[in-house]
Structures are given as structure tokens and as C-alpha cells.
DONUKOL-761234 format. One record per residue: residue in one letter; x, y, z of N, C-alpha, C in turn. Coordinates in pm, whole numbers. Layout:
REM DONUKOL-761234
[a; [X; Y; Z]; [X; Y; Z]; [X; Y; Z]]
...
//
This chain:
REM DONUKOL-761234
[m; [79; -128; 1]; [14; -31; -5]; [107; 109; -12]]
[n; [89; 202; -76]; [132; 341; -112]; [27; 437; -66]]
[k; [70; 492; 44]; [4; 645; 130]; [-20; 671; -26]]
[d; [70; 783; -53]; [110; 852; -163]; [22; 850; -263]]
[n; [-10; 710; -318]; [-150; 726; -424]; [-239; 726; -413]]
[l; [-254; 707; -243]; [-413; 730; -201]; [-465; 860; -233]]
[i; [-312; 937; -159]; [-352; 1112; -185]; [-361; 1123; -318]]
[i; [-341; 1043; -402]; [-318; 1154; -512]; [-449; 1146; -578]]
[e; [-508; 990; -574]; [-609; 991; -602]; [-699; 1045; -593]]
[l; [-678; 1095; -394]; [-831; 1191; -349]; [-784; 1296; -391]]
[k; [-691; 1360; -447]; [-649; 1487; -464]; [-757; 1475; -614]]
[e; [-743; 1391; -726]; [-788; 1398; -839]; [-943; 1367; -800]]
[y; [-993; 1287; -745]; [-1139; 1311; -708]; [-1204; 1469; -658]]
[l; [-1144; 1472; -642]; [-1210; 1663; -544]; [-1136; 1735; -652]]
[k; [-1041; 1737; -684]; [-1001; 1848; -878]; [-1150; 1819; -997]]
[q; [-1166; 1714; -974]; [-1296; 1674; -1047]; [-1429; 1712; -1064]]
[k; [-1451; 1716; -897]; [-1545; 1749; -811]; [-1543; 1884; -764]]
[n; [-1460; 2000; -823]; [-1427; 2091; -830]; [-1438; 2132; -661]]
[i; [-1422; 2084; -530]; [-1376; 2093; -467]; [-1216; 2153; -400]]
[k; [-1241; 2268; -352]; [-1168; 2362; -310]; [-1070; 2285; -168]]
[y; [-964; 2277; -143]; [-936; 2164; -62]; [-758; 2283; 32]]
[y; [-707; 2252; 108]; [-577; 2333; 137]; [-449; 2246; 87]]
[i; [-410; 2271; -15]; [-321; 2183; -30]; [-224; 2082; 46]]
[d; [-204; 2158; 142]; [-99; 2051; 250]; [-178; 1999; 367]]
[s; [-269; 1982; 377]; [-363; 1928; 468]; [-405; 1842; 429]]
[f; [-359; 1778; 355]; [-375; 1586; 353]; [-274; 1506; 474]]
[n; [-329; 1472; 546]; [-262; 1366; 642]; [-322; 1183; 642]]
[f; [-259; 1095; 602]; [-294; 965; 651]; [-302; 963; 736]]
[k; [-416; 853; 769]; [-428; 825; 933]; [-450; 686; 939]]
[g; [-362; 615; 878]; [-362; 473; 830]; [-469; 364; 807]]
[l; [-484; 213; 853]; [-597; 118; 841]; [-671; 106; 972]]
[r; [-756; 160; 925]; [-891; 119; 1073]; [-945; -15; 1031]]
[e; [-993; -26; 1152]; [-1036; -140; 1128]; [-1221; -163; 1182]]
[n; [-1316; -294; 1185]; [-1388; -320; 1163]; [-1499; -143; 1211]]
[i; [-1465; -79; 1081]; [-1563; 14; 1040]; [-1688; 10; 1040]]
[p; [-1804; 45; 1113]; [-1906; -18; 1050]; [-1980; 47; 949]]
[q; [-2046; -58; 829]; [-2119; -17; 720]; [-2297; 59; 697]]
[p; [-2302; 80; 656]; [-2529; 163; 651]; [-2542; -3; 663]]
[d; [-2493; -114; 555]; [-2583; -254; 542]; [-2558; -295; 692]]
[g; [-2499; -304; 833]; [-2474; -334; 908]; [-2325; -455; 955]]
[s; [-2249; -447; 779]; [-2124; -499; 791]; [-2000; -379; 855]]
[t; [-1903; -472; 868]; [-1789; -392; 884]; [-1708; -405; 747]]
[s; [-1556; -300; 754]; [-1474; -274; 652]; [-1358; -275; 711]]
[r; [-1234; -314; 668]; [-1077; -259; 672]; [-1054; -165; 579]]
[l; [-1072; 24; 612]; [-1013; 99; 551]; [-925; 150; 560]]
[y; [-857; 234; 503]; [-793; 354; 516]; [-800; 466; 533]]
[v; [-753; 560; 580]; [-840; 660; 596]; [-716; 807; 607]]
[i; [-792; 888; 452]; [-697; 1041; 528]; [-801; 1162; 539]]
[s; [-721; 1219; 590]; [-782; 1337; 613]; [-738; 1474; 597]]
[y; [-854; 1576; 511]; [-757; 1712; 465]; [-853; 1846; 487]]
[m; [-823; 1909; 491]; [-939; 2070; 580]; [-963; 2142; 430]]
[v; [-1076; 2147; 410]; [-1101; 2236; 361]; [-1240; 2439; 399]]
[s; [-1221; 2512; 337]; [-1263; 2619; 448]; [-1418; 2612; 344]]
[t; [-1484; 2670; 447]; [-1615; 2592; 410]; [-1742; 2790; 383]]
[s; [-1650; 2864; 408]; [-1699; 3000; 351]; [-1608; 3135; 396]]
[k; [-1608; 3219; 288]; [-1489; 3298; 258]; [-1482; 3431; 419]]
[n; [-1546; 3365; 498]; [-1519; 3385; 667]; [-1402; 3403; 688]]
[k; [-1336; 3454; 774]; [-1173; 3499; 759]; [-1194; 3383; 982]]
[y; [-1264; 3328; 1005]; [-1230; 3254; 1126]; [-1374; 3170; 1162]]
[d; [-1334; 3090; 1198]; [-1403; 2961; 1195]; [-1511; 2898; 1065]]
[s; [-1392; 2904; 969]; [-1432; 2839; 834]; [-1373; 2722; 737]]
[d; [-1290; 2684; 801]; [-1200; 2511; 791]; [-1265; 2423; 913]]
[v; [-1323; 2307; 789]; [-1345; 2172; 840]; [-1281; 2098; 814]]
[i; [-1250; 1971; 889]; [-1193; 1861; 876]; [-1305; 1769; 785]]
[f; [-1241; 1707; 683]; [-1306; 1548; 573]; [-1220; 1439; 627]]
[y; [-1332; 1282; 613]; [-1233; 1194; 651]; [-1271; 1117; 521]]
[a; [-1162; 1110; 429]; [-1189; 1000; 335]; [-1120; 816; 297]]
[y; [-1259; 734; 301]; [-1215; 618; 376]; [-1159; 539; 219]]
[f; [-1105; 465; 174]; [-1039; 391; 111]; [-1041; 254; 118]]
[d; [-1090; 161; 47]; [-1119; 25; 86]; [-962; -85; 40]]
[e; [-969; -126; 188]; [-791; -199; 186]; [-783; -319; 88]]
[k; [-880; -376; 18]; [-857; -490; -86]; [-791; -362; -250]]
[t; [-940; -284; -272]; [-905; -232; -388]; [-821; -106; -355]]
[k; [-835; -34; -292]; [-743; 61; -301]; [-850; 217; -342]]
[k; [-968; 149; -336]; [-1033; 265; -425]; [-1071; 373; -302]]
[l; [-1107; 475; -346]; [-1189; 576; -224]; [-1382; 512; -236]]
[s; [-1362; 504; -109]; [-1511; 434; -48]; [-1664; 551; -17]]
[y; [-1584; 643; 13]; [-1705; 742; 83]; [-1582; 847; 173]]
[i; [-1657; 952; 207]; [-1579; 1058; 265]; [-1729; 1127; 351]]
[i; [-1691; 1150; 452]; [-1729; 1224; 547]; [-1705; 1300; 549]]
[g; [-1742; 1445; 634]; [-1718; 1588; 675]; [-1881; 1572; 778]]
[p; [-1859; 1724; 788]; [-1918; 1770; 969]; [-2072; 1727; 935]]
[q; [-2107; 1733; 830]; [-2285; 1793; 824]; [-2266; 1672; 732]]
[s; [-2201; 1537; 648]; [-2192; 1509; 515]; [-2123; 1377; 524]]
[y; [-2226; 1251; 432]; [-2195; 1145; 424]; [-2177; 1157; 292]]
[e; [-2068; 1096; 184]; [-2094; 1084; 44]; [-2035; 968; 28]]
[k; [-2118; 876; -25]; [-2096; 655; -94]; [-2023; 739; -227]]
[i; [-1915; 690; -309]; [-1813; 705; -404]; [-1921; 584; -451]]
[g; [-1956; 700; -627]; [-2002; 516; -694]; [-2133; 525; -708]]
[e; [-2253; 605; -613]; [-2310; 543; -631]; [-2391; 686; -711]]
//
């Protein structure tokens, strides 16, 4: 597993969706086990956090999002934000 490849894939996805992010904010968090899934199962996923500005306000406009990659396929599975959940590929 190459964490740099996961970060590159995430950046490409965000650029494709026209989502602005802080370039140096990507942080590989490692492999997480037994993450509950909406269907009741659990998965092993790699996690990367990154920061986004949600408004043009000078203060209190930065939020952290978490991107989850499937351990086996290394594909982006979903992104979770403070008030959002986006399943990739649906």
C-alpha cells in the first residue's frame, strides 16, 4: 500500500468535483478495522483527512473531512464531513 497514491487519487477526485481544499492539509491516518457500514457489516479501510474552507469568513470556516479507501481495492469508498456523508460510486 502506497499512501502517496491514495492521496493522489483523492486529490484527483476532489479536483474533478471542483472541491477546493488546502493543498498541504492531507494527513494519512492509517488502516482502521471494523468500521461499521450502512448495511450493518464492517470493513477495513484506509483513512486520509484533509481540510476545506467552507466560507469566505476569516474565522471558523475551516473543517476537516475524512476520505475512506477500501483496503483490498484501494479505491475511494466514501467521504465524511462534519455534516455530510458521500458514498462514492452511487
